[in-house]
Predicted model as a PDB file, atoms N, CA, C, CB and O in Angstrom, pLDDT in the B-factor column:
MODEL        1                                                                  
ATOM      1  N   UNK A   1       1.096  -1.109  -0.174  1.00 71.00           N  
ATOM      2  CA  UNK A   1       0.101   0.480   0.278  1.00 71.00           C  
ATOM      3  C   UNK A   1       0.888   1.063   0.331  1.00 71.00           C  
ATOM      4  CB  UNK A   1      -0.785   0.830   1.573  1.00 71.00           C  
ATOM      5  O   UNK A   1       0.908   1.874  -0.596  1.00 71.00           O  
ATOM      6  N   UNK A   2       1.872   1.153   1.142  1.00 80.00           N  
ATOM      7  CA  UNK A   2       3.177   2.371   0.895  1.00 80.00           C  
ATOM      8  C   UNK A   2       3.671   2.776  -0.249  1.00 80.00           C  
ATOM      9  CB  UNK A   2       4.406   2.044   1.415  1.00 80.00           C  
ATOM     10  O   UNK A   2       3.540   3.921  -0.680  1.00 80.00           O  
ATOM     11  N   UNK A   3       4.241   1.906  -0.786  1.00 78.00           N  
ATOM     12  CA  UNK A   3       4.515   1.441  -1.925  1.00 78.00           C  
ATOM     13  C   UNK A   3       4.273   2.089  -3.364  1.00 78.00           C  
ATOM     14  CB  UNK A   3       3.981   0.436  -1.831  1.00 78.00           C  
ATOM     15  O   UNK A   3       4.963   2.799  -4.096  1.00 78.00           O  
ATOM     16  N   UNK A   4       2.940   1.514  -3.458  1.00 84.00           N  
ATOM     17  CA  UNK A   4       2.228   2.001  -4.095  1.00 84.00           C  
ATOM     18  C   UNK A   4       1.796   3.359  -4.050  1.00 84.00           C  
ATOM     19  CB  UNK A   4       1.541   1.364  -4.041  1.00 84.00           C  
ATOM     20  O   UNK A   4       1.584   3.792  -5.183  1.00 84.00           O  
ATOM     21  N   UNK A   5       1.594   4.172  -3.146  1.00 88.00           N  
ATOM     22  CA  UNK A   5       1.359   5.478  -3.265  1.00 88.00           C  
ATOM     23  C   UNK A   5       2.122   6.226  -3.111  1.00 88.00           C  
ATOM     24  CB  UNK A   5       0.643   5.848  -2.733  1.00 88.00           C  
ATOM     25  O   UNK A   5       1.825   7.392  -3.368  1.00 88.00           O  
ATOM     26  N   UNK A   6       3.108   5.992  -2.750  1.00 84.00           N  
ATOM     27  CA  UNK A   6       4.634   6.692  -3.120  1.00 84.00           C  
ATOM     28  C   UNK A   6       4.784   6.721  -4.927  1.00 84.00           C  
ATOM     29  CB  UNK A   6       6.150   5.499  -2.318  1.00 84.00           C  
ATOM     30  O   UNK A   6       4.594   7.709  -5.636  1.00 84.00           O  
ATOM     31  N   UNK A   7       5.117   5.547  -5.314  1.00 84.00           N  
ATOM     32  CA  UNK A   7       4.796   5.117  -6.858  1.00 84.00           C  
ATOM     33  C   UNK A   7       4.128   6.167  -7.457  1.00 84.00           C  
ATOM     34  CB  UNK A   7       3.880   3.814  -7.048  1.00 84.00           C  
ATOM     35  O   UNK A   7       4.499   6.941  -8.339  1.00 84.00           O  
ATOM     36  N   UNK A   8       2.717   6.050  -6.633  1.00 88.00           N  
ATOM     37  CA  UNK A   8       1.626   7.160  -7.738  1.00 88.00           C  
ATOM     38  C   UNK A   8       2.409   8.564  -7.277  1.00 88.00           C  
ATOM     39  CB  UNK A   8      -0.619   7.242  -7.215  1.00 88.00           C  
ATOM     40  O   UNK A   8       2.185   9.481  -8.067  1.00 88.00           O  
ATOM     41  N   UNK A   9       2.779   8.714  -6.805  1.00 89.00           N  
ATOM     42  CA  UNK A   9       3.142  10.244  -6.322  1.00 89.00           C  
ATOM     43  C   UNK A   9       4.428  10.702  -6.921  1.00 89.00           C  
ATOM     44  CB  UNK A   9       3.315  10.378  -4.674  1.00 89.00           C  
ATOM     45  O   UNK A   9       4.658  11.801  -7.425  1.00 89.00           O  
ATOM     46  N   UNK A  10       5.403   9.462  -6.754  1.00 86.00           N  
ATOM     47  CA  UNK A  10       6.590  10.039  -8.017  1.00 86.00           C  
ATOM     48  C   UNK A  10       6.749  10.379  -9.485  1.00 86.00           C  
ATOM     49  CB  UNK A  10       7.422   9.284  -8.122  1.00 86.00           C  
ATOM     50  O   UNK A  10       7.479  11.039 -10.225  1.00 86.00           O  
ATOM     51  N   UNK A  11       5.149   9.188  -9.543  1.00 89.00           N  
ATOM     52  CA  UNK A  11       4.824   9.397 -11.788  1.00 89.00           C  
ATOM     53  C   UNK A  11       4.416  10.836 -12.028  1.00 89.00           C  
ATOM     54  CB  UNK A  11       3.007   8.248 -12.712  1.00 89.00           C  
ATOM     55  O   UNK A  11       4.845  11.573 -12.915  1.00 89.00           O  
ATOM     56  N   UNK A  12       3.224  11.210 -10.791  1.00 92.00           N  
ATOM     57  CA  UNK A  12       2.689  12.767 -10.654  1.00 92.00           C  
ATOM     58  C   UNK A  12       3.630  13.593 -10.851  1.00 92.00           C  
ATOM     59  CB  UNK A  12       2.121  13.191  -9.357  1.00 92.00           C  
ATOM     60  O   UNK A  12       3.746  14.344 -11.820  1.00 92.00           O  
ATOM     61  N   UNK A  13       4.718  13.431  -9.455  1.00 92.00           N  
ATOM     62  CA  UNK A  13       5.634  14.145  -9.868  1.00 92.00           C  
ATOM     63  C   UNK A  13       6.617  14.496 -10.684  1.00 92.00           C  
ATOM     64  CB  UNK A  13       5.877  14.162  -9.440  1.00 92.00           C  
ATOM     65  O   UNK A  13       7.564  15.250 -10.462  1.00 92.00           O  
ATOM     66  N   UNK A  14       6.311  13.847 -11.738  1.00 91.00           N  
ATOM     67  CA  UNK A  14       7.545  13.783 -13.145  1.00 91.00           C  
ATOM     68  C   UNK A  14       8.462  12.538 -12.937  1.00 91.00           C  
ATOM     69  CB  UNK A  14       8.780  15.322 -13.195  1.00 91.00           C  
ATOM     70  O   UNK A  14       8.719  12.110 -14.062  1.00 91.00           O  
ATOM     71  N   UNK A  15       9.014  11.837 -12.068  1.00 86.00           N  
ATOM     72  CA  UNK A  15       9.613  10.800 -12.474  1.00 86.00           C  
ATOM     73  C   UNK A  15       9.548  10.144 -12.983  1.00 86.00           C  
ATOM     74  CB  UNK A  15       9.837  10.373 -12.160  1.00 86.00           C  
ATOM     75  O   UNK A  15       8.424   9.672 -12.806  1.00 86.00           O  
ATOM     76  N   UNK A  16      10.372   9.283 -14.110  1.00 87.00           N  
ATOM     77  CA  UNK A  16       9.861   8.195 -15.148  1.00 87.00           C  
ATOM     78  C   UNK A  16       9.871   7.206 -14.375  1.00 87.00           C  
ATOM     79  CB  UNK A  16      10.652   7.887 -16.456  1.00 87.00           C  
ATOM     80  O   UNK A  16      10.545   7.023 -13.361  1.00 87.00           O  
ATOM     81  N   UNK A  17       8.478   6.028 -15.275  1.00 86.00           N  
ATOM     82  CA  UNK A  17       8.933   4.655 -14.864  1.00 86.00           C  
ATOM     83  C   UNK A  17       9.875   3.845 -14.502  1.00 86.00           C  
ATOM     84  CB  UNK A  17       8.779   4.184 -15.364  1.00 86.00           C  
ATOM     85  O   UNK A  17       9.930   2.980 -13.627  1.00 86.00           O  
ATOM     86  N   UNK A  18      10.956   4.402 -15.639  1.00 84.00           N  
ATOM     87  CA  UNK A  18      12.023   3.254 -15.540  1.00 84.00           C  
ATOM     88  C   UNK A  18      12.867   3.755 -14.174  1.00 84.00           C  
ATOM     89  CB  UNK A  18      13.117   3.132 -17.100  1.00 84.00           C  
ATOM     90  O   UNK A  18      13.157   2.846 -13.395  1.00 84.00           O  
ATOM     91  N   UNK A  19      13.266   5.047 -13.828  1.00 82.00           N  
ATOM     92  CA  UNK A  19      13.707   4.996 -12.744  1.00 82.00           C  
ATOM     93  C   UNK A  19      12.972   4.676 -11.488  1.00 82.00           C  
ATOM     94  CB  UNK A  19      14.191   5.928 -12.703  1.00 82.00           C  
ATOM     95  O   UNK A  19      13.743   4.749 -10.532  1.00 82.00           O  
ATOM     96  N   UNK A  20      11.971   4.406 -11.205  1.00 82.00           N  
ATOM     97  CA  UNK A  20      11.197   3.891 -10.199  1.00 82.00           C  
ATOM     98  C   UNK A  20      11.482   2.231 -10.232  1.00 82.00           C  
ATOM     99  CB  UNK A  20       9.621   4.344 -10.445  1.00 82.00           C  
ATOM    100  O   UNK A  20      11.412   1.654  -9.146  1.00 82.00           O  
ATOM    101  N   UNK A  21      11.843   1.333 -11.591  1.00 81.00           N  
ATOM    102  CA  UNK A  21      11.996   0.237 -11.647  1.00 81.00           C  
ATOM    103  C   UNK A  21      13.019   0.632 -11.205  1.00 81.00           C  
ATOM    104  CB  UNK A  21      11.799  -0.526 -12.606  1.00 81.00           C  
ATOM    105  O   UNK A  21      12.891   0.983 -10.032  1.00 81.00           O  
ATOM    106  N   UNK A  22      14.493   0.800 -11.791  1.00 79.00           N  
ATOM    107  CA  UNK A  22      15.692   1.366 -11.078  1.00 79.00           C  
ATOM    108  C   UNK A  22      15.440   1.258  -9.592  1.00 79.00           C  
ATOM    109  CB  UNK A  22      15.976   2.889 -11.484  1.00 79.00           C  
ATOM    110  O   UNK A  22      16.311   0.720  -8.909  1.00 79.00           O  
ATOM    111  N   UNK A  23      14.831   1.510  -9.274  1.00 77.00           N  
ATOM    112  CA  UNK A  23      14.569   1.707  -7.530  1.00 77.00           C  
ATOM    113  C   UNK A  23      14.698   0.188  -6.881  1.00 77.00           C  
ATOM    114  CB  UNK A  23      12.734   2.410  -7.107  1.00 77.00           C  
ATOM    115  O   UNK A  23      15.604  -0.397  -6.287  1.00 77.00           O  
ATOM    116  N   UNK A  24      13.175  -0.214  -7.335  1.00 79.00           N  
ATOM    117  CA  UNK A  24      12.792  -0.987  -6.949  1.00 79.00           C  
ATOM    118  C   UNK A  24      14.044  -2.006  -6.656  1.00 79.00           C  
ATOM    119  CB  UNK A  24      11.800  -1.223  -7.680  1.00 79.00           C  
ATOM    120  O   UNK A  24      14.332  -2.595  -5.614  1.00 79.00           O  
ATOM    121  N   UNK A  25      14.646  -2.007  -7.856  1.00 83.00           N  
ATOM    122  CA  UNK A  25      15.989  -3.112  -8.612  1.00 83.00           C  
ATOM    123  C   UNK A  25      17.045  -2.688  -8.523  1.00 83.00           C  
ATOM    124  CB  UNK A  25      16.051  -3.434 -10.102  1.00 83.00           C  
ATOM    125  O   UNK A  25      17.781  -2.724  -9.508  1.00 83.00           O  
ATOM    126  N   UNK A  26      17.542  -2.064  -7.145  1.00 80.00           N  
ATOM    127  CA  UNK A  26      19.308  -1.646  -6.842  1.00 80.00           C  
ATOM    128  C   UNK A  26      20.065  -2.496  -7.298  1.00 80.00           C  
ATOM    129  CB  UNK A  26      19.863  -1.553  -5.364  1.00 80.00           C  
ATOM    130  O   UNK A  26      20.811  -1.767  -7.952  1.00 80.00           O  
ATOM    131  N   UNK A  27      20.448  -3.536  -7.449  1.00 82.00           N  
ATOM    132  CA  UNK A  27      21.491  -4.446  -7.473  1.00 82.00           C  
ATOM    133  C   UNK A  27      21.231  -4.597  -9.247  1.00 82.00           C  
ATOM    134  CB  UNK A  27      21.285  -5.964  -6.297  1.00 82.00           C  
ATOM    135  O   UNK A  27      22.266  -4.675  -9.909  1.00 82.00           O  
ATOM    136  N   UNK A  28      20.157  -4.630  -9.862  1.00 80.00           N  
ATOM    137  CA  UNK A  28      20.147  -5.061 -11.148  1.00 80.00           C  
ATOM    138  C   UNK A  28      20.392  -3.822 -11.944  1.00 80.00           C  
ATOM    139  CB  UNK A  28      18.880  -5.787 -11.502  1.00 80.00           C  
ATOM    140  O   UNK A  28      20.778  -3.814 -13.113  1.00 80.00           O  
ATOM    141  N   UNK A  29      20.085  -2.584 -11.075  1.00 77.00           N  
ATOM    142  CA  UNK A  29      20.758  -1.230 -11.960  1.00 77.00           C  
ATOM    143  C   UNK A  29      22.075  -1.206 -11.820  1.00 77.00           C  
ATOM    144  CB  UNK A  29      20.305   0.260 -11.508  1.00 77.00           C  
ATOM    145  O   UNK A  29      22.680  -0.954 -12.862  1.00 77.00           O  
ATOM    146  N   UNK A  30      23.012  -1.468 -10.437  1.00 77.00           N  
ATOM    147  CA  UNK A  30      24.356  -1.889 -10.668  1.00 77.00           C  
ATOM    148  C   UNK A  30      24.972  -2.229 -11.870  1.00 77.00           C  
ATOM    149  CB  UNK A  30      24.537  -2.803 -10.034  1.00 77.00           C  
ATOM    150  O   UNK A  30      25.653  -1.706 -12.752  1.00 77.00           O  
ATOM    151  N   UNK A  31      24.390  -3.493 -11.522  1.00 76.00           N  
ATOM    152  CA  UNK A  31      24.983  -4.303 -13.095  1.00 76.00           C  
ATOM    153  C   UNK A  31      24.422  -4.054 -14.387  1.00 76.00           C  
ATOM    154  CB  UNK A  31      24.785  -5.860 -13.110  1.00 76.00           C  
ATOM    155  O   UNK A  31      24.693  -4.823 -15.309  1.00 76.00           O  
ATOM    156  N   UNK A  32      23.562  -2.926 -14.589  1.00 76.00           N  
ATOM    157  CA  UNK A  32      23.335  -2.790 -15.935  1.00 76.00           C  
ATOM    158  C   UNK A  32      24.831  -1.707 -16.666  1.00 76.00           C  
ATOM    159  CB  UNK A  32      21.606  -2.028 -16.042  1.00 76.00           C  
ATOM    160  O   UNK A  32      25.650  -1.710 -17.585  1.00 76.00           O  
ATOM    161  N   UNK A  33      24.204  -0.562 -14.972  1.00 73.00           N  
ATOM    162  CA  UNK A  33      25.413   0.628 -15.008  1.00 73.00           C  
ATOM    163  C   UNK A  33      26.614   0.384 -15.762  1.00 73.00           C  
ATOM    164  CB  UNK A  33      25.980   0.928 -13.617  1.00 73.00           C  
ATOM    165  O   UNK A  33      27.162   0.805 -16.781  1.00 73.00           O  
ATOM    166  N   UNK A  34      26.839  -0.635 -14.673  1.00 74.00           N  
ATOM    167  CA  UNK A  34      28.613  -1.248 -14.491  1.00 74.00           C  
ATOM    168  C   UNK A  34      28.876  -1.870 -16.309  1.00 74.00           C  
ATOM    169  CB  UNK A  34      28.761  -3.167 -12.857  1.00 74.00           C  
ATOM    170  O   UNK A  34      30.002  -1.825 -16.805  1.00 74.00           O  
ATOM    171  N   UNK A  35      27.763  -2.364 -17.030  1.00 73.00           N  
ATOM    172  CA  UNK A  35      28.412  -2.963 -18.316  1.00 73.00           C  
ATOM    173  C   UNK A  35      28.585  -1.991 -18.986  1.00 73.00           C  
ATOM    174  CB  UNK A  35      27.724  -3.952 -19.113  1.00 73.00           C  
ATOM    175  O   UNK A  35      29.516  -1.815 -19.771  1.00 73.00           O  
ATOM    176  N   UNK A  36      27.340  -0.956 -18.644  1.00 74.00           N  
ATOM    177  CA  UNK A  36      27.110   0.236 -19.720  1.00 74.00           C  
ATOM    178  C   UNK A  36      29.183   0.808 -20.054  1.00 74.00           C  
ATOM    179  CB  UNK A  36      25.731   1.948 -18.634  1.00 74.00           C  
ATOM    180  O   UNK A  36      29.946   0.891 -21.016  1.00 74.00           O  
ATOM    181  N   UNK A  37      29.240   1.144 -17.966  1.00 70.00           N  
ATOM    182  CA  UNK A  37      31.005   1.126 -18.235  1.00 70.00           C  
ATOM    183  C   UNK A  37      31.218   0.569 -18.218  1.00 70.00           C  
ATOM    184  CB  UNK A  37      31.980   1.468 -17.826  1.00 70.00           C  
ATOM    185  O   UNK A  37      30.618   0.344 -17.167  1.00 70.00           O  
ATOM    186  N   UNK A  38      31.784  -0.483 -18.437  1.00 66.00           N  
ATOM    187  CA  UNK A  38      32.697  -1.295 -18.995  1.00 66.00           C  
ATOM    188  C   UNK A  38      32.712  -0.807 -20.052  1.00 66.00           C  
ATOM    189  CB  UNK A  38      32.547  -2.577 -19.007  1.00 66.00           C  
ATOM    190  O   UNK A  38      33.837  -0.324 -20.177  1.00 66.00           O  
ATOM    191  N   UNK A  39      31.995  -0.580 -21.145  1.00 67.00           N  
ATOM    192  CA  UNK A  39      32.261  -0.153 -22.654  1.00 67.00           C  
ATOM    193  C   UNK A  39      33.255   0.764 -22.649  1.00 67.00           C  
ATOM    194  CB  UNK A  39      31.067   0.468 -23.410  1.00 67.00           C  
ATOM    195  O   UNK A  39      34.449   0.569 -22.875  1.00 67.00           O  
ATOM    196  N   UNK A  40      32.474   2.193 -22.267  1.00 68.00           N  
ATOM    197  CA  UNK A  40      33.337   3.354 -22.025  1.00 68.00           C  
ATOM    198  C   UNK A  40      34.199   3.535 -21.377  1.00 68.00           C  
ATOM    199  CB  UNK A  40      32.949   4.119 -21.746  1.00 68.00           C  
ATOM    200  O   UNK A  40      35.327   3.103 -21.615  1.00 68.00           O  
ATOM    201  N   UNK A  41      33.791   4.427 -20.097  1.00 67.00           N  
ATOM    202  CA  UNK A  41      34.785   4.862 -19.181  1.00 67.00           C  
ATOM    203  C   UNK A  41      35.762   4.286 -18.694  1.00 67.00           C  
ATOM    204  CB  UNK A  41      34.391   5.180 -18.342  1.00 67.00           C  
ATOM    205  O   UNK A  41      36.916   4.703 -18.784  1.00 67.00           O  
ATOM    206  N   UNK A  42      35.322   2.998 -17.977  1.00 61.00           N  
ATOM    207  CA  UNK A  42      36.502   2.418 -17.486  1.00 61.00           C  
ATOM    208  C   UNK A  42      37.133   1.482 -18.509  1.00 61.00           C  
ATOM    209  CB  UNK A  42      36.218   1.710 -16.223  1.00 61.00           C  
ATOM    210  O   UNK A  42      38.191   0.889 -18.305  1.00 61.00           O  
ATOM    211  N   UNK A  43      36.282   1.375 -19.823  1.00 64.00           N  
ATOM    212  CA  UNK A  43      38.021   0.929 -20.870  1.00 64.00           C  
ATOM    213  C   UNK A  43      38.924   1.592 -20.793  1.00 64.00           C  
ATOM    214  CB  UNK A  43      38.136   0.946 -22.413  1.00 64.00           C  
ATOM    215  O   UNK A  43      40.024   1.108 -20.528  1.00 64.00           O  
ATOM    216  N   UNK A  44      38.715   3.128 -21.034  1.00 66.00           N  
ATOM    217  CA  UNK A  44      39.209   3.995 -21.962  1.00 66.00           C  
ATOM    218  C   UNK A  44      40.223   4.111 -20.285  1.00 66.00           C  
ATOM    219  CB  UNK A  44      38.033   5.455 -22.917  1.00 66.00           C  
ATOM    220  O   UNK A  44      41.445   4.199 -20.396  1.00 66.00           O  
ATOM    221  N   UNK A  45      39.653   4.099 -18.986  1.00 67.00           N  
ATOM    222  CA  UNK A  45      40.869   4.439 -18.142  1.00 67.00           C  
ATOM    223  C   UNK A  45      41.817   3.406 -17.790  1.00 67.00           C  
ATOM    224  CB  UNK A  45      40.469   4.973 -16.933  1.00 67.00           C  
ATOM    225  O   UNK A  45      42.949   3.562 -17.335  1.00 67.00           O  
ATOM    226  N   UNK A  46      40.902   1.782 -18.196  1.00 63.00           N  
ATOM    227  CA  UNK A  46      41.569   0.755 -17.520  1.00 63.00           C  
ATOM    228  C   UNK A  46      42.576   1.112 -19.378  1.00 63.00           C  
ATOM    229  CB  UNK A  46      40.433  -1.142 -16.874  1.00 63.00           C  
ATOM    230  O   UNK A  46      43.782   1.006 -19.151  1.00 63.00           O  
ATOM    231  N   UNK A  47      42.399   1.348 -20.423  1.00 62.00           N  
ATOM    232  CA  UNK A  47      43.713   1.627 -21.157  1.00 62.00           C  
ATOM    233  C   UNK A  47      45.217   2.250 -21.129  1.00 62.00           C  
ATOM    234  CB  UNK A  47      43.375   2.114 -21.821  1.00 62.00           C  
ATOM    235  O   UNK A  47      46.362   1.920 -21.441  1.00 62.00           O  
ATOM    236  N   UNK A  48      44.170   3.895 -20.285  1.00 64.00           N  
ATOM    237  CA  UNK A  48      45.277   4.961 -19.790  1.00 64.00           C  
ATOM    238  C   UNK A  48      46.115   4.054 -18.743  1.00 64.00           C  
ATOM    239  CB  UNK A  48      44.541   6.491 -18.969  1.00 64.00           C  
ATOM    240  O   UNK A  48      47.326   3.853 -18.835  1.00 64.00           O  
ATOM    241  N   UNK A  49      45.609   3.746 -18.140  1.00 65.00           N  
ATOM    242  CA  UNK A  49      46.067   2.725 -16.891  1.00 65.00           C  
ATOM    243  C   UNK A  49      47.671   2.062 -17.421  1.00 65.00           C  
ATOM    244  CB  UNK A  49      44.663   1.195 -16.672  1.00 65.00           C  
ATOM    245  O   UNK A  49      48.816   2.330 -17.059  1.00 65.00           O  
ATOM    246  N   UNK A  50      47.049   0.967 -18.566  1.00 62.00           N  
ATOM    247  CA  UNK A  50      47.699   0.099 -18.548  1.00 62.00           C  
ATOM    248  C   UNK A  50      48.554   0.862 -19.687  1.00 62.00           C  
ATOM    249  CB  UNK A  50      47.037  -1.247 -18.644  1.00 62.00           C  
ATOM    250  O   UNK A  50      49.675   0.392 -19.496  1.00 62.00           O  
ATOM    251  N   UNK A  51      48.668   1.780 -20.772  1.00 58.00           N  
ATOM    252  CA  UNK A  51      49.585   1.940 -21.617  1.00 58.00           C  
ATOM    253  C   UNK A  51      51.088   2.592 -21.010  1.00 58.00           C  
ATOM    254  CB  UNK A  51      48.916   2.743 -22.633  1.00 58.00           C  
ATOM    255  O   UNK A  51      52.188   2.564 -21.561  1.00 58.00           O  
ATOM    256  N   UNK A  52      50.817   3.012 -20.059  1.00 64.00           N  
ATOM    257  CA  UNK A  52      51.942   3.738 -19.306  1.00 64.00           C  
ATOM    258  C   UNK A  52      53.085   1.812 -19.019  1.00 64.00           C  
ATOM    259  CB  UNK A  52      50.998   4.879 -17.286  1.00 64.00           C  
ATOM    260  O   UNK A  52      54.176   1.537 -19.519  1.00 64.00           O  
ATOM    261  N   UNK A  53      52.432   1.150 -18.312  1.00 68.00           N  
ATOM    262  CA  UNK A  53      52.702   0.381 -17.573  1.00 68.00           C  
ATOM    263  C   UNK A  53      53.667  -1.021 -18.619  1.00 68.00           C  
ATOM    264  CB  UNK A  53      51.261   0.121 -16.799  1.00 68.00           C  
ATOM    265  O   UNK A  53      54.531  -1.878 -18.436  1.00 68.00           O  
ATOM    266  N   UNK A  54      52.442  -0.265 -20.169  1.00 65.00           N  
ATOM    267  CA  UNK A  54      53.249  -1.397 -20.594  1.00 65.00           C  
ATOM    268  C   UNK A  54      54.396  -0.533 -21.551  1.00 65.00           C  
ATOM    269  CB  UNK A  54      52.243  -2.673 -21.479  1.00 65.00           C  
ATOM    270  O   UNK A  54      54.742  -1.042 -22.617  1.00 65.00           O  
ATOM    271  N   UNK A  55      54.881   0.593 -21.191  1.00 65.00           N  
ATOM    272  CA  UNK A  55      55.570   1.161 -22.325  1.00 65.00           C  
ATOM    273  C   UNK A  55      56.965   1.107 -20.821  1.00 65.00           C  
ATOM    274  CB  UNK A  55      54.745   3.039 -23.298  1.00 65.00           C  
ATOM    275  O   UNK A  55      58.176   1.125 -21.044  1.00 65.00           O  
ATOM    276  N   UNK A  56      56.559   1.066 -19.915  1.00 74.00           N  
ATOM    277  CA  UNK A  56      57.806   0.586 -19.242  1.00 74.00           C  
ATOM    278  C   UNK A  56      58.014  -0.554 -19.164  1.00 74.00           C  
ATOM    279  CB  UNK A  56      57.977   0.905 -18.129  1.00 74.00           C  
ATOM    280  O   UNK A  56      59.222  -0.543 -18.929  1.00 74.00           O  
ATOM    281  N   UNK A  57      57.728  -1.555 -19.188  1.00 74.00           N  
ATOM    282  CA  UNK A  57      57.858  -3.236 -19.394  1.00 74.00           C  
ATOM    283  C   UNK A  57      58.817  -3.281 -21.122  1.00 74.00           C  
ATOM    284  CB  UNK A  57      55.725  -4.182 -19.513  1.00 74.00           C  
ATOM    285  O   UNK A  57      59.650  -4.158 -21.353  1.00 74.00           O  
ATOM    286  N   UNK A  58      58.550  -2.444 -21.890  1.00 71.00           N  
ATOM    287  CA  UNK A  58      58.930  -2.905 -23.282  1.00 71.00           C  
ATOM    288  C   UNK A  58      59.992  -2.049 -23.189  1.00 71.00           C  
ATOM    289  CB  UNK A  58      57.902  -2.748 -24.598  1.00 71.00           C  
ATOM    290  O   UNK A  58      60.594  -2.308 -24.231  1.00 71.00           O  
ATOM    291  N   UNK A  59      60.745  -1.029 -22.517  1.00 74.00           N  
ATOM    292  CA  UNK A  59      61.436  -0.272 -21.983  1.00 74.00           C  
ATOM    293  C   UNK A  59      62.530  -1.169 -21.587  1.00 74.00           C  
ATOM    294  CB  UNK A  59      60.783   0.463 -21.051  1.00 74.00           C  
ATOM    295  O   UNK A  59      63.556  -1.457 -22.202  1.00 74.00           O  
ATOM    296  N   UNK A  60      62.037  -1.617 -20.245  1.00 79.00           N  
ATOM    297  CA  UNK A  60      62.789  -2.987 -19.272  1.00 79.00           C  
ATOM    298  C   UNK A  60      63.156  -3.829 -20.155  1.00 79.00           C  
ATOM    299  CB  UNK A  60      61.836  -3.905 -18.166  1.00 79.00           C  
ATOM    300  O   UNK A  60      64.237  -4.392 -19.981  1.00 79.00           O  
ATOM    301  N   UNK A  61      62.532  -4.072 -21.078  1.00 77.00           N  
ATOM    302  CA  UNK A  61      63.375  -5.554 -21.987  1.00 77.00           C  
ATOM    303  C   UNK A  61      64.281  -5.204 -22.959  1.00 77.00           C  
ATOM    304  CB  UNK A  61      62.339  -6.584 -22.931  1.00 77.00           C  
ATOM    305  O   UNK A  61      65.280  -5.899 -23.144  1.00 77.00           O  
ATOM    306  N   UNK A  62      64.014  -4.011 -23.737  1.00 72.00           N  
ATOM    307  CA  UNK A  62      64.663  -3.439 -24.609  1.00 72.00           C  
ATOM    308  C   UNK A  62      66.199  -3.054 -23.682  1.00 72.00           C  
ATOM    309  CB  UNK A  62      63.696  -2.191 -25.240  1.00 72.00           C  
ATOM    310  O   UNK A  62      67.218  -3.685 -23.959  1.00 72.00           O  
ATOM    311  N   UNK A  63      66.213  -2.215 -22.834  1.00 66.00           N  
ATOM    312  CA  UNK A  63      67.663  -2.341 -21.848  1.00 66.00           C  
ATOM    313  C   UNK A  63      68.916  -3.260 -21.688  1.00 66.00           C  
ATOM    314  CB  UNK A  63      67.293  -2.502 -20.690  1.00 66.00           C  
ATOM    315  O   UNK A  63      69.762  -3.005 -20.831  1.00 66.00           O  
TER     316      UNK A  63                                                      
ENDMDL                                                                          
END                                                                             
């Protein structure tokens, strides 16, 4: 009952239904966001982090 009234009020206030679904399943939302970020920001961050280390390793092997 309380959840139904809260949901109705949030919808009336303009909160999108998709956000309400995410709020009901926060773990699922975290997994979905993590998979999206893994392909974009996290992938770039990883590439930027690994590149200097790869250069150092290559320099050490040629020295």
